[in-house]
N, CA, C, O and the ligand as a Tripos MOL2 file, in Angstrom:
@<TRIPOS>MOLECULE
protein
  281   279    71     0     0
PROTEIN
NO_CHARGES

@<TRIPOS>ATOM
      1 N         101.5380 -279.3160  148.7360 N.3       1 MET1
      2 CA        101.6350 -278.4410  149.9010 C.3       1 MET1
      3 C         100.4610 -277.4760  149.9100 C.2       1 MET1
      4 O         100.1770 -276.8100  148.9150 O.2       1 MET1
      5 N          99.7960 -277.4120  151.0290 N.am      2 LYS2
      6 CA         98.6350 -276.5430  151.1370 C.3       2 LYS2
      7 C          99.0240 -275.2070  151.7550 C.2       2 LYS2
      8 O          99.6620 -275.1420  152.8060 O.2       2 LYS2
      9 N          98.6270 -274.1690  151.0810 N.am      3 THR3
     10 CA         98.8910 -272.8370  151.6210 C.3       3 THR3
     11 C          97.6390 -272.3230  152.3140 C.2       3 THR3
     12 O          96.5670 -272.2510  151.7140 O.2       3 THR3
     13 N          97.7820 -271.9770  153.5480 N.am      4 GLU4
     14 CA         96.6130 -271.5370  154.3080 C.3       4 GLU4
     15 C          96.6200 -270.0270  154.5110 C.2       4 GLU4
     16 O          97.6690 -269.3830  154.5240 O.2       4 GLU4
     17 N          95.4360 -269.4940  154.6660 N.am      5 ILE5
     18 CA         95.3100 -268.0620  154.9560 C.3       5 ILE5
     19 C          95.6740 -267.8530  156.4190 C.2       5 ILE5
     20 O          94.9400 -268.2530  157.3220 O.2       5 ILE5
     21 N          96.8040 -267.2300  156.6300 N.am      6 THR6
     22 CA         97.2950 -267.0860  157.9980 C.3       6 THR6
     23 C          97.1010 -265.6790  158.5400 C.2       6 THR6
     24 O          97.2680 -265.4360  159.7350 O.2       6 THR6
     25 N          96.7470 -264.7550  157.6560 N.am      7 ARG7
     26 CA         96.6180 -263.3670  158.1020 C.3       7 ARG7
     27 C          95.1570 -262.9520  158.1600 C.2       7 ARG7
     28 O          94.3850 -263.2230  157.2410 O.2       7 ARG7
     29 N          94.7900 -262.2980  159.2390 N.am      8 ALA8
     30 CA         93.4500 -261.7330  159.3230 C.3       8 ALA8
     31 C          93.3400 -260.5710  158.3390 C.2       8 ALA8
     32 O          94.3490 -260.0180  157.9010 O.2       8 ALA8
     33 N          92.1240 -260.2150  158.0010 N.am      9 CYS9
     34 CA         91.9120 -259.0800  157.1060 C.3       9 CYS9
     35 C          92.5190 -257.8270  157.7310 C.2       9 CYS9
     36 O          92.2040 -257.4860  158.8710 O.2       9 CYS9
     37 N          93.3970 -257.1330  156.9800 N.am     10 PRO10
     38 CA         94.0490 -255.9390  157.5280 C.3      10 PRO10
     39 C          93.0910 -254.7590  157.6510 C.2      10 PRO10
     40 O          93.4170 -253.7590  158.2910 O.2      10 PRO10
     41 N          91.9230 -254.8680  157.0480 N.am     11 PHE11
     42 CA         90.9810 -253.7450  157.0460 C.3      11 PHE11
     43 C          89.9390 -253.8590  158.1490 C.2      11 PHE11
     44 O          89.5840 -252.8600  158.7750 O.2      11 PHE11
     45 N          89.4480 -255.0700  158.3920 N.am     12 CYS12
     46 CA         88.3960 -255.2100  159.3910 C.3      12 CYS12
     47 C          88.7300 -256.2550  160.4530 C.2      12 CYS12
     48 O          87.9960 -256.4040  161.4300 O.2      12 CYS12
     49 N          89.8340 -256.9760  160.2670 N.am     13 GLY13
     50 CA         90.2540 -257.9280  161.2800 C.3      13 GLY13
     51 C          89.5840 -259.2840  161.1910 C.2      13 GLY13
     52 O          89.8110 -260.1390  162.0470 O.2      13 GLY13
     53 N          88.7690 -259.4990  160.1790 N.am     14 ALA14
     54 CA         88.0970 -260.7870  160.0380 C.3      14 ALA14
     55 C          89.1220 -261.8830  159.7690 C.2      14 ALA14
     56 O          90.1800 -261.6340  159.1920 O.2      14 ALA14
     57 N          88.7940 -263.0890  160.1930 N.am     15 ALA15
     58 CA         89.7100 -264.2060  159.9870 C.3      15 ALA15
     59 C          88.8960 -265.4810  159.8190 C.2      15 ALA15
     60 O          87.6650 -265.4580  159.8340 O.2      15 ALA15
     61 N          89.5950 -266.5760  159.6620 N.am     16 GLY16
     62 CA         88.9380 -267.8750  159.5830 C.3      16 GLY16
     63 C          88.0310 -267.9940  158.3800 C.2      16 GLY16
     64 O          88.4270 -267.6750  157.2590 O.2      16 GLY16
     65 N          86.8060 -268.4570  158.6120 N.am     17 GLU17
     66 CA         85.9050 -268.7630  157.5030 C.3      17 GLU17
     67 C          85.4090 -267.5160  156.7750 C.2      17 GLU17
     68 O          84.8070 -267.6200  155.7060 O.2      17 GLU17
     69 N          85.6550 -266.3450  157.3450 N.am     18 GLN18
     70 CA         85.2340 -265.1260  156.6550 C.3      18 GLN18
     71 C          86.1680 -264.7910  155.5030 C.2      18 GLN18
     72 O          85.8380 -263.9790  154.6380 O.2      18 GLN18
     73 N          87.3340 -265.4210  155.4990 N.am     19 LEU19
     74 CA         88.2750 -265.2150  154.4100 C.3      19 LEU19
     75 C          88.2710 -266.4550  153.5390 C.2      19 LEU19
     76 O          88.4450 -267.5690  154.0330 O.2      19 LEU19
     77 N          88.0740 -266.2630  152.2490 N.am     20 GLN20
     78 CA         88.0610 -267.4190  151.3660 C.3      20 GLN20
     79 C          88.6490 -267.0690  150.0180 C.2      20 GLN20
     80 O          88.6700 -265.9110  149.6000 O.2      20 GLN20
     81 N          89.1250 -268.1070  149.3510 N.am     21 VAL21
     82 CA         89.7020 -267.9190  148.0220 C.3      21 VAL21
     83 C          88.5930 -268.0100  146.9930 C.2      21 VAL21
     84 O          87.8850 -269.0140  146.9130 O.2      21 VAL21
     85 N          88.4480 -266.9650  146.2140 N.am     22 LEU22
     86 CA         87.4540 -266.9740  145.1430 C.3      22 LEU22
     87 C          88.1570 -267.1310  143.8040 C.2      22 LEU22
     88 O          89.2990 -266.7060  143.6290 O.2      22 LEU22
     89 N          87.4640 -267.7410  142.8800 N.am     23 HIS23
     90 CA         88.0110 -267.9370  141.5440 C.3      23 HIS23
     91 C          87.0790 -267.2650  140.5270 C.2      23 HIS23
     92 O          85.8980 -267.0350  140.7900 O.2      23 HIS23
     93 N          87.6420 -266.9660  139.3830 N.am     24 ASP24
     94 CA         86.8350 -266.3990  138.3110 C.3      24 ASP24
     95 C          86.0390 -265.1900  138.7820 C.2      24 ASP24
     96 O          84.8110 -265.2170  138.8600 O.2      24 ASP24
     97 N          86.7610 -264.1540  139.0860 N.am     25 LEU25
     98 CA         86.1240 -262.9440  139.6030 C.3      25 LEU25
     99 C          85.5920 -262.0550  138.4920 C.2      25 LEU25
    100 O          85.3910 -260.8570  138.6880 O.2      25 LEU25
    101 N          85.3700 -262.6300  137.3540 N.am     26 GLY26
    102 CA         84.7450 -261.8780  136.2680 C.3      26 GLY26
    103 C          85.6520 -260.8070  135.6970 C.2      26 GLY26
    104 O          86.7920 -261.0810  135.3250 O.2      26 GLY26
    105 N          85.1500 -259.6030  135.6290 N.am     27 ASP27
    106 CA         85.9020 -258.5200  135.0060 C.3      27 ASP27
    107 C          87.1430 -258.1570  135.7980 C.2      27 ASP27
    108 O          88.1080 -257.6210  135.2530 O.2      27 ASP27
    109 N          87.1100 -258.4550  137.0880 N.am     28 PHE28
    110 CA         88.2180 -258.0160  137.9400 C.3      28 PHE28
    111 C          89.4830 -258.8000  137.6240 C.2      28 PHE28
    112 O          90.5490 -258.2200  137.4180 O.2      28 PHE28
    113 N          89.3580 -260.1080  137.5880 N.am     29 THR29
    114 CA         90.5250 -260.9440  137.3150 C.3      29 THR29
    115 C          90.0590 -262.3310  136.9010 C.2      29 THR29
    116 O          88.9700 -262.7690  137.2750 O.2      29 THR29
    117 N          90.8730 -263.0030  136.1420 N.am     30 SER30
    118 CA         90.5290 -264.3590  135.7480 C.3      30 SER30
    119 C          91.1870 -265.3770  136.6650 C.2      30 SER30
    120 O          90.9810 -266.5810  136.5110 O.2      30 SER30
    121 N          91.9730 -264.9000  137.6130 N.am     31 GLY31
    122 CA         92.6830 -265.8020  138.5080 C.3      31 GLY31
    123 C          91.9380 -265.9940  139.8080 C.2      31 GLY31
    124 O          90.7190 -265.8430  139.8770 O.2      31 GLY31
    125 N          92.6860 -266.3250  140.8290 N.am     32 ALA32
    126 CA         92.1240 -266.5250  142.1560 C.3      32 ALA32
    127 C          92.5890 -265.3900  143.0660 C.2      32 ALA32
    128 O          93.6360 -264.7820  142.8420 O.2      32 ALA32
    129 N          91.7940 -265.1220  144.0900 N.am     33 ALA33
    130 CA         92.1750 -264.0930  145.0520 C.3      33 ALA33
    131 C          91.4460 -264.3580  146.3540 C.2      33 ALA33
    132 O          90.3380 -264.8940  146.3630 O.2      33 ALA33
    133 N          92.0730 -263.9790  147.4430 N.am     34 VAL34
    134 CA         91.4280 -264.0920  148.7450 C.3      34 VAL34
    135 C          90.4700 -262.9130  148.9150 C.2      34 VAL34
    136 O          90.8280 -261.7610  148.6740 O.2      34 VAL34
    137 N          89.2560 -263.2290  149.3320 N.am     35 CYS35
    138 CA         88.2710 -262.1780  149.5430 C.3      35 CYS35
    139 C          87.7590 -262.2350  150.9760 C.2      35 CYS35
    140 O          87.6590 -263.3070  151.5740 O.2      35 CYS35
    141 N          87.4370 -261.0680  151.5110 N.am     36 CYS36
    142 CA         86.9180 -260.9740  152.8620 C.3      36 CYS36
    143 C          85.3990 -260.8200  152.8050 C.2      36 CYS36
    144 O          84.8810 -259.8600  152.2350 O.2      36 CYS36
    145 N          84.7010 -261.7730  153.4000 N.am     37 ASP37
    146 CA         83.2400 -261.7240  153.4010 C.3      37 ASP37
    147 C          82.7190 -260.6040  154.2800 C.2      37 ASP37
    148 O          81.5890 -260.1470  154.1100 O.2      37 ASP37
    149 N          83.5330 -260.1690  155.2100 N.am     38 SER38
    150 CA         83.0850 -259.1880  156.1870 C.3      38 SER38
    151 C          83.0570 -257.7740  155.6130 C.2      38 SER38
    152 O          82.0660 -257.0610  155.7690 O.2      38 SER38
    153 N          84.1500 -257.3620  154.9450 N.am     39 CYS39
    154 CA         84.2160 -255.9810  154.4550 C.3      39 CYS39
    155 C          84.3570 -255.9110  152.9470 C.2      39 CYS39
    156 O          84.3250 -254.8230  152.3730 O.2      39 CYS39
    157 N          84.5140 -257.0610  152.2960 N.am     40 GLY40
    158 CA         84.5740 -257.0680  150.8420 C.3      40 GLY40
    159 C          85.9510 -256.8100  150.2640 C.2      40 GLY40
    160 O          86.0900 -256.6480  149.0520 O.2      40 GLY40
    161 N          86.9630 -256.7710  151.1010 N.am     41 ALA41
    162 CA         88.3170 -256.5570  150.5960 C.3      41 ALA41
    163 C          88.7230 -257.7290  149.7140 C.2      41 ALA41
    164 O          88.3840 -258.8800  149.9900 O.2      41 ALA41
    165 N          89.4550 -257.4180  148.6490 N.am     42 ILE42
    166 CA         89.9570 -258.4580  147.7530 C.3      42 ILE42
    167 C          91.4660 -258.3620  147.7120 C.2      42 ILE42
    168 O          92.0260 -257.2990  147.4450 O.2      42 ILE42
    169 N          92.1110 -259.4650  147.9750 N.am     43 GLY43
    170 CA         93.5630 -259.5000  147.9830 C.3      43 GLY43
    171 C          94.1400 -259.5820  146.5840 C.2      43 GLY43
    172 O          93.4060 -259.6240  145.5970 O.2      43 GLY43
    173 N          95.4650 -259.6060  146.5070 N.am     44 PRO44
    174 CA         96.1280 -259.7170  145.2020 C.3      44 PRO44
    175 C          95.7210 -261.0030  144.5090 C.2      44 PRO44
    176 O          95.5350 -262.0320  145.1580 O.2      44 PRO44
    177 N          95.5840 -260.9470  143.1970 N.am     45 SER45
    178 CA         95.1510 -262.1260  142.4520 C.3      45 SER45
    179 C          96.3310 -262.8100  141.7880 C.2      45 SER45
    180 O          97.3560 -262.1900  141.5070 O.2      45 SER45
    181 N          96.1650 -264.0890  141.5470 N.am     46 ASP46
    182 CA         97.1930 -264.8590  140.8570 C.3      46 ASP46
    183 C          96.5190 -266.0510  140.1970 C.2      46 ASP46
    184 O          95.4490 -266.4890  140.6220 O.2      46 ASP46
    185 N          97.1500 -266.5660  139.1640 N.am     47 ASP47
    186 CA         96.5870 -267.7450  138.5030 C.3      47 ASP47
    187 C          96.4950 -268.9260  139.4540 C.2      47 ASP47
    188 O          95.6000 -269.7630  139.3410 O.2      47 ASP47
    189 N          97.4270 -268.9820  140.3870 N.am     48 SER48
    190 CA         97.4410 -270.0760  141.3540 C.3      48 SER48
    191 C          96.7550 -269.6410  142.6390 C.2      48 SER48
    192 O          97.0890 -268.5990  143.2030 O.2      48 SER48
    193 N          95.7980 -270.4340  143.1030 N.am     49 SER49
    194 CA         95.0970 -270.0700  144.3370 C.3      49 SER49
    195 C          96.0580 -270.1010  145.5180 C.2      49 SER49
    196 O          95.9410 -269.2920  146.4380 O.2      49 SER49
    197 N          97.0090 -271.0340  145.4930 N.am     50 ALA50
    198 CA         97.9810 -271.1100  146.5900 C.3      50 ALA50
    199 C          98.8240 -269.8380  146.6310 C.2      50 ALA50
    200 O          99.1460 -269.3230  147.7020 O.2      50 ALA50
    201 N          99.1730 -269.3450  145.4520 N.am     51 ARG51
    202 CA         99.9990 -268.1490  145.4100 C.3      51 ARG51
    203 C          99.1700 -266.9110  145.7770 C.2      51 ARG51
    204 O          99.6810 -265.9710  146.3870 O.2      51 ARG51
    205 N          97.9110 -266.9210  145.4060 N.am     52 ALA52
    206 CA         97.0360 -265.8200  145.7870 C.3      52 ALA52
    207 C          96.9440 -265.7200  147.3170 C.2      52 ALA52
    208 O          96.9190 -264.6290  147.8870 O.2      52 ALA52
    209 N          96.8950 -266.8850  147.9580 N.am     53 VAL53
    210 CA         96.8600 -266.9040  149.4180 C.3      53 VAL53
    211 C          98.1720 -266.3650  149.9800 C.2      53 VAL53
    212 O          98.1780 -265.5910  150.9370 O.2      53 VAL53
    213 N          99.2870 -266.7840  149.3710 N.am     54 ALA54
    214 CA        100.5890 -266.3210  149.8310 C.3      54 ALA54
    215 C         100.6940 -264.8080  149.6730 C.2      54 ALA54
    216 O         101.2510 -264.1260  150.5330 O.2      54 ALA54
    217 N         100.1620 -264.2910  148.5810 N.am     55 LEU55
    218 CA        100.1920 -262.8480  148.3580 C.3      55 LEU55
    219 C          99.3370 -262.1380  149.3960 C.2      55 LEU55
    220 O          99.7130 -261.0840  149.9080 O.2      55 LEU55
    221 N          98.1880 -262.7210  149.7000 N.am     56 TRP56
    222 CA         97.3160 -262.1410  150.7280 C.3      56 TRP56
    223 C          98.0660 -262.0820  152.0580 C.2      56 TRP56
    224 O          98.0700 -261.0520  152.7330 O.2      56 TRP56
    225 N          98.6860 -263.1700  152.4190 N.am     57 ASN57
    226 CA         99.4070 -263.2120  153.6840 C.3      57 ASN57
    227 C         100.4760 -262.1190  153.7230 C.2      57 ASN57
    228 O         100.6590 -261.4530  154.7420 O.2      57 ASN57
    229 N         101.1680 -261.9470  152.6150 N.am     58 GLY58
    230 CA        102.2060 -260.9300  152.5660 C.3      58 GLY58
    231 C         101.6310 -259.5330  152.5350 C.2      58 GLY58
    232 O         102.1490 -258.6290  153.1920 O.2      58 GLY58
    233 N         100.5610 -259.3480  151.7740 N.am     59 ALA59
    234 CA         99.9590 -258.0240  151.6480 C.3      59 ALA59
    235 C          99.3600 -257.5850  152.9700 C.2      59 ALA59
    236 O          99.4660 -256.4170  153.3430 O.2      59 ALA59
    237 N          98.7310 -258.5110  153.6800 N.am     60 ALA60
    238 CA         98.1370 -258.1710  154.9620 C.3      60 ALA60
    239 C          99.2300 -257.7830  155.9400 C.2      60 ALA60
    240 O          99.0720 -256.8490  156.7260 O.2      60 ALA60
    241 N         100.3320 -258.5020  155.8870 N.am     61 LEU61
    242 CA        101.4450 -258.2090  156.7750 C.3      61 LEU61
    243 C         101.9780 -256.8230  156.4950 C.2      61 LEU61
    244 O         102.2850 -256.0720  157.4200 O.2      61 LEU61
    245 N         102.0920 -256.4790  155.2190 N.am     62 GLN62
    246 CA        102.5810 -255.1550  154.8320 C.3      62 GLN62
    247 C         101.6480 -254.0740  155.3350 C.2      62 GLN62
    248 O         102.0980 -253.0640  155.8760 O.2      62 GLN62
    249 N         100.3630 -254.2740  155.1630 N.am     63 ALA63
    250 CA         99.3870 -253.2680  155.5610 C.3      63 ALA63
    251 C          99.4440 -253.0500  157.0750 C.2      63 ALA63
    252 O          99.3560 -251.9190  157.5540 O.2      63 ALA63
    253 N          99.5900 -254.1330  157.8080 N.am     64 LEU64
    254 CA         99.6680 -254.0180  159.2560 C.3      64 LEU64
    255 C         100.9300 -253.2490  159.6410 C.2      64 LEU64
    256 O         100.9360 -252.4980  160.6170 O.2      64 LEU64
    257 N         101.9870 -253.4410  158.8750 N.am     65 GLY65
    258 CA        103.2420 -252.7620  159.1670 C.3      65 GLY65
    259 C         103.1500 -251.2650  158.9490 C.2      65 GLY65
    260 O         103.9840 -250.5040  159.4400 O.2      65 GLY65
    261 N         102.1280 -250.8440  158.2050 N.am     66 LYS66
    262 CA        101.9620 -249.4160  157.9290 C.3      66 LYS66
    263 C         101.1220 -248.7370  159.0050 C.2      66 LYS66
    264 O         100.7980 -247.5550  158.8870 O.2      66 LYS66
    265 N         100.7790 -249.4590  160.0250 N.am     67 GLY67
    266 CA        100.1220 -248.8350  161.1480 C.3      67 GLY67
    267 C          98.6080 -248.9480  161.1610 C.2      67 GLY67
    268 O          97.9350 -248.2140  161.8850 O.2      67 GLY67
    269 N          98.0690 -249.8620  160.3650 N.am     68 VAL68
    270 CA         96.6250 -250.0830  160.4080 C.3      68 VAL68
    271 C          96.2540 -250.6660  161.7630 C.2      68 VAL68
    272 O          96.8590 -251.6500  162.1910 O.2      68 VAL68
    273 N          95.2900 -250.0920  162.4390 N.am     69 PRO69
    274 CA         94.8990 -250.6100  163.7480 C.3      69 PRO69
    275 C          94.4870 -252.0730  163.6740 C.2      69 PRO69
    276 O          93.7970 -252.4830  162.7410 O.2      69 PRO69
    277 N          94.9040 -252.8470  164.6470 N.am     70 ALA70
    278 CA         94.5990 -254.2690  164.6450 C.3      70 ALA70
    279 C          93.1360 -254.5070  164.9030 C.2      70 ALA70
    280 O          92.6930 -255.6550  164.9380 O.2      70 ALA70
    281 ZN         87.7380 -257.4640  155.9080 Zn       71 ZN71
@<TRIPOS>BOND
     1     1     2 1
     2     2     3 1
     3     3     4 2
     4     3     5 am
     5     5     6 1
     6     6     7 1
     7     7     8 2
     8     7     9 am
     9     9    10 1
    10    10    11 1
    11    11    12 2
    12    11    13 am
    13    13    14 1
    14    14    15 1
    15    15    16 2
    16    15    17 am
    17    17    18 1
    18    18    19 1
    19    19    20 2
    20    19    21 am
    21    21    22 1
    22    22    23 1
    23    23    24 2
    24    23    25 am
    25    25    26 1
    26    26    27 1
    27    27    28 2
    28    27    29 am
    29    29    30 1
    30    30    31 1
    31    31    32 2
    32    31    33 am
    33    33    34 1
    34    34    35 1
    35    35    36 2
    36    35    37 am
    37    37    38 1
    38    38    39 1
    39    39    40 2
    40    39    41 am
    41    41    42 1
    42    42    43 1
    43    43    44 2
    44    43    45 am
    45    45    46 1
    46    46    47 1
    47    47    48 2
    48    47    49 am
    49    49    50 1
    50    50    51 1
    51    51    52 2
    52    51    53 am
    53    53    54 1
    54    54    55 1
    55    55    56 2
    56    55    57 am
    57    57    58 1
    58    58    59 1
    59    59    60 2
    60    59    61 am
    61    61    62 1
    62    62    63 1
    63    63    64 2
    64    63    65 am
    65    65    66 1
    66    66    67 1
    67    67    68 2
    68    67    69 am
    69    69    70 1
    70    70    71 1
    71    71    72 2
    72    71    73 am
    73    73    74 1
    74    74    75 1
    75    75    76 2
    76    75    77 am
    77    77    78 1
    78    78    79 1
    79    79    80 2
    80    79    81 am
    81    81    82 1
    82    82    83 1
    83    83    84 2
    84    83    85 am
    85    85    86 1
    86    86    87 1
    87    87    88 2
    88    87    89 am
    89    89    90 1
    90    90    91 1
    91    91    92 2
    92    91    93 am
    93    93    94 1
    94    94    95 1
    95    95    96 2
    96    95    97 am
    97    97    98 1
    98    98    99 1
    99    99   100 2
   100    99   101 am
   101   101   102 1
   102   102   103 1
   103   103   104 2
   104   103   105 am
   105   105   106 1
   106   106   107 1
   107   107   108 2
   108   107   109 am
   109   109   110 1
   110   110   111 1
   111   111   112 2
   112   111   113 am
   113   113   114 1
   114   114   115 1
   115   115   116 2
   116   115   117 am
   117   117   118 1
   118   118   119 1
   119   119   120 2
   120   119   121 am
   121   121   122 1
   122   122   123 1
   123   123   124 2
   124   123   125 am
   125   125   126 1
   126   126   127 1
   127   127   128 2
   128   127   129 am
   129   129   130 1
   130   130   131 1
   131   131   132 2
   132   131   133 am
   133   133   134 1
   134   134   135 1
   135   135   136 2
   136   135   137 am
   137   137   138 1
   138   138   139 1
   139   139   140 2
   140   139   141 am
   141   141   142 1
   142   142   143 1
   143   143   144 2
   144   143   145 am
   145   145   146 1
   146   146   147 1
   147   147   148 2
   148   147   149 am
   149   149   150 1
   150   150   151 1
   151   151   152 2
   152   151   153 am
   153   153   154 1
   154   154   155 1
   155   155   156 2
   156   155   157 am
   157   157   158 1
   158   158   159 1
   159   159   160 2
   160   159   161 am
   161   161   162 1
   162   162   163 1
   163   163   164 2
   164   163   165 am
   165   165   166 1
   166   166   167 1
   167   167   168 2
   168   167   169 am
   169   169   170 1
   170   170   171 1
   171   171   172 2
   172   171   173 am
   173   173   174 1
   174   174   175 1
   175   175   176 2
   176   175   177 am
   177   177   178 1
   178   178   179 1
   179   179   180 2
   180   179   181 am
   181   181   182 1
   182   182   183 1
   183   183   184 2
   184   183   185 am
   185   185   186 1
   186   186   187 1
   187   187   188 2
   188   187   189 am
   189   189   190 1
   190   190   191 1
   191   191   192 2
   192   191   193 am
   193   193   194 1
   194   194   195 1
   195   195   196 2
   196   195   197 am
   197   197   198 1
   198   198   199 1
   199   199   200 2
   200   199   201 am
   201   201   202 1
   202   202   203 1
   203   203   204 2
   204   203   205 am
   205   205   206 1
   206   206   207 1
   207   207   208 2
   208   207   209 am
   209   209   210 1
   210   210   211 1
   211   211   212 2
   212   211   213 am
   213   213   214 1
   214   214   215 1
   215   215   216 2
   216   215   217 am
   217   217   218 1
   218   218   219 1
   219   219   220 2
   220   219   221 am
   221   221   222 1
   222   222   223 1
   223   223   224 2
   224   223   225 am
   225   225   226 1
   226   226   227 1
   227   227   228 2
   228   227   229 am
   229   229   230 1
   230   230   231 1
   231   231   232 2
   232   231   233 am
   233   233   234 1
   234   234   235 1
   235   235   236 2
   236   235   237 am
   237   237   238 1
   238   238   239 1
   239   239   240 2
   240   239   241 am
   241   241   242 1
   242   242   243 1
   243   243   244 2
   244   243   245 am
   245   245   246 1
   246   246   247 1
   247   247   248 2
   248   247   249 am
   249   249   250 1
   250   250   251 1
   251   251   252 2
   252   251   253 am
   253   253   254 1
   254   254   255 1
   255   255   256 2
   256   255   257 am
   257   257   258 1
   258   258   259 1
   259   259   260 2
   260   259   261 am
   261   261   262 1
   262   262   263 1
   263   263   264 2
   264   263   265 am
   265   265   266 1
   266   266   267 1
   267   267   268 2
   268   267   269 am
   269   269   270 1
   270   270   271 1
   271   271   272 2
   272   271   273 am
   273   273   274 1
   274   274   275 1
   275   275   276 2
   276   275   277 am
   277   277   278 1
   278   278   279 1
   279   279   280 2
@<TRIPOS>SUBSTRUCTURE
     1 MET1         2 RESIDUE 1 A MET
     2 LYS2         6 RESIDUE 1 A LYS
     3 THR3        10 RESIDUE 1 A THR
     4 GLU4        14 RESIDUE 1 A GLU
     5 ILE5        18 RESIDUE 1 A ILE
     6 THR6        22 RESIDUE 1 A THR
     7 ARG7        26 RESIDUE 1 A ARG
     8 ALA8        30 RESIDUE 1 A ALA
     9 CYS9        34 RESIDUE 1 A CYS
    10 PRO10       38 RESIDUE 1 A PRO
    11 PHE11       42 RESIDUE 1 A PHE
    12 CYS12       46 RESIDUE 1 A CYS
    13 GLY13       50 RESIDUE 1 A GLY
    14 ALA14       54 RESIDUE 1 A ALA
    15 ALA15       58 RESIDUE 1 A ALA
    16 GLY16       62 RESIDUE 1 A GLY
    17 GLU17       66 RESIDUE 1 A GLU
    18 GLN18       70 RESIDUE 1 A GLN
    19 LEU19       74 RESIDUE 1 A LEU
    20 GLN20       78 RESIDUE 1 A GLN
    21 VAL21       82 RESIDUE 1 A VAL
    22 LEU22       86 RESIDUE 1 A LEU
    23 HIS23       90 RESIDUE 1 A HIS
    24 ASP24       94 RESIDUE 1 A ASP
    25 LEU25       98 RESIDUE 1 A LEU
    26 GLY26      102 RESIDUE 1 A GLY
    27 ASP27      106 RESIDUE 1 A ASP
    28 PHE28      110 RESIDUE 1 A PHE
    29 THR29      114 RESIDUE 1 A THR
    30 SER30      118 RESIDUE 1 A SER
    31 GLY31      122 RESIDUE 1 A GLY
    32 ALA32      126 RESIDUE 1 A ALA
    33 ALA33      130 RESIDUE 1 A ALA
    34 VAL34      134 RESIDUE 1 A VAL
    35 CYS35      138 RESIDUE 1 A CYS
    36 CYS36      142 RESIDUE 1 A CYS
    37 ASP37      146 RESIDUE 1 A ASP
    38 SER38      150 RESIDUE 1 A SER
    39 CYS39      154 RESIDUE 1 A CYS
    40 GLY40      158 RESIDUE 1 A GLY
    41 ALA41      162 RESIDUE 1 A ALA
    42 ILE42      166 RESIDUE 1 A ILE
    43 GLY43      170 RESIDUE 1 A GLY
    44 PRO44      174 RESIDUE 1 A PRO
    45 SER45      178 RESIDUE 1 A SER
    46 ASP46      182 RESIDUE 1 A ASP
    47 ASP47      186 RESIDUE 1 A ASP
    48 SER48      190 RESIDUE 1 A SER
    49 SER49      194 RESIDUE 1 A SER
    50 ALA50      198 RESIDUE 1 A ALA
    51 ARG51      202 RESIDUE 1 A ARG
    52 ALA52      206 RESIDUE 1 A ALA
    53 VAL53      210 RESIDUE 1 A VAL
    54 ALA54      214 RESIDUE 1 A ALA
    55 LEU55      218 RESIDUE 1 A LEU
    56 TRP56      222 RESIDUE 1 A TRP
    57 ASN57      226 RESIDUE 1 A ASN
    58 GLY58      230 RESIDUE 1 A GLY
    59 ALA59      234 RESIDUE 1 A ALA
    60 ALA60      238 RESIDUE 1 A ALA
    61 LEU61      242 RESIDUE 1 A LEU
    62 GLN62      246 RESIDUE 1 A GLN
    63 ALA63      250 RESIDUE 1 A ALA
    64 LEU64      254 RESIDUE 1 A LEU
    65 GLY65      258 RESIDUE 1 A GLY
    66 LYS66      262 RESIDUE 1 A LYS
    67 GLY67      266 RESIDUE 1 A GLY
    68 VAL68      270 RESIDUE 1 A VAL
    69 PRO69      274 RESIDUE 1 A PRO
    70 ALA70      278 RESIDUE 1 A ALA
    71 ZN71       281 GROUP 0 **** ****
């Protein structure tokens, strides 16, 4: 099952190819995390890239719920 990035960046609104899953982020984390090429935001990391995407989707949703302008 493929997990796709369904949420735009909650900080700058970027979506699509500007959001990508990065691996081996060096000192930051040894797992995978969704990163925004537009503003440099890094989502929650997880050993599983699919789960990192799921966390991003959830985290972005949470941030939007806190009133971040779309
Ligand atoms: Zn962004």
